[in-house]
C-alpha positions as CSV (number, residue, x, y, z in Angstrom):
1,X,-0.5,-39.5,-15.2
2,X,1.5,-37.2,-13.0
3,X,2.6,-33.9,-14.5
4,X,5.7,-32.2,-12.9
5,X,6.1,-28.5,-12.7
6,X,9.5,-26.9,-11.9
7,X,8.9,-23.4,-10.8
8,X,10.9,-21.0,-8.7
9,X,8.9,-19.4,-6.0
10,X,9.6,-16.6,-3.5
11,X,7.3,-16.6,-0.5
12,X,7.2,-13.4,1.6
13,X,5.6,-13.6,5.0
14,X,4.4,-10.4,6.5
15,X,2.5,-11.1,9.8
16,X,2.5,-7.4,10.8
17,X,0.4,-6.4,7.8
18,X,-3.2,-5.5,8.5
19,X,-4.5,-7.0,5.3
20,X,-2.1,-9.7,4.0
21,X,-0.5,-12.6,5.7
22,X,1.9,-13.6,2.9
23,X,2.6,-13.1,-0.8
24,X,3.8,-15.8,-3.2
25,X,5.7,-14.6,-6.2
26,X,6.4,-17.0,-9.1
27,X,9.6,-16.2,-11.0
28,X,9.5,-16.3,-14.8
29,X,11.2,-19.4,-16.3
30,X,13.9,-17.3,-18.0
31,X,15.0,-15.7,-14.7
32,X,17.8,-17.4,-12.8
33,X,18.6,-15.0,-10.0
34,X,16.8,-12.0,-8.6
35,X,18.7,-9.3,-6.6
36,X,17.6,-9.1,-3.0
37,X,16.9,-5.4,-3.2
38,X,14.6,-5.9,-6.2
39,X,12.7,-8.6,-4.3
40,X,12.3,-6.4,-1.3
41,X,11.0,-3.4,-3.3
42,X,8.5,-5.6,-5.1
43,X,7.2,-7.1,-1.9
44,X,7.0,-3.7,-0.3
45,X,5.0,-2.4,-3.2
46,X,2.5,-5.3,-3.0
47,X,2.1,-5.0,0.8
48,X,1.8,-1.2,1.0
49,X,-0.9,-0.6,-1.6
50,X,-3.9,-0.6,0.9
51,X,-1.9,1.5,3.3
52,X,-1.3,4.2,0.6
53,X,-5.0,4.3,0.0
54,X,-5.6,4.9,3.7
55,X,-3.0,7.6,3.9
56,X,-4.6,9.4,0.9
57,X,-8.0,9.2,2.6
58,X,-6.5,10.5,5.8
59,X,-5.0,13.4,3.9
60,X,-8.3,14.2,2.2
61,X,-10.1,14.1,5.6
62,X,-7.6,16.6,7.1
63,X,-8.1,18.9,4.1
64,X,-11.9,18.8,4.5
65,X,-11.6,19.4,8.2
66,X,-9.3,22.4,7.5
67,X,-11.7,23.8,4.9
68,X,-14.6,23.5,7.3
69,X,-12.7,25.2,10.1
70,X,-11.7,28.1,7.9
71,X,-15.2,28.5,6.6
72,X,-16.5,28.6,10.2
73,X,-13.9,31.2,11.1
74,X,-14.8,33.3,8.0
75,X,-18.5,33.0,8.8
76,X,-17.8,34.1,12.4
77,X,-15.8,37.2,11.3
78,X,-18.6,38.1,8.8
79,X,-21.2,38.0,11.6
80,X,-19.1,40.3,13.8
81,X,-18.8,42.9,11.0
């Protein structure tokens, strides 16, 4: 027995992404049309999640580096006095 499935699919190829090659989004059965802008926002949200994590980590590392430098400067001034 062959069972047929009629589904609407949006496939998004992103070869420049470091983590993902493509995303496949299955539309709900009650949706007939999806605005292009909405599709692009959804795809961007899925593809950018690991990059956001990396940016947060980079920000935390810059904060720790700044804290270490200020502690070293403070320690140097305290030695001079």
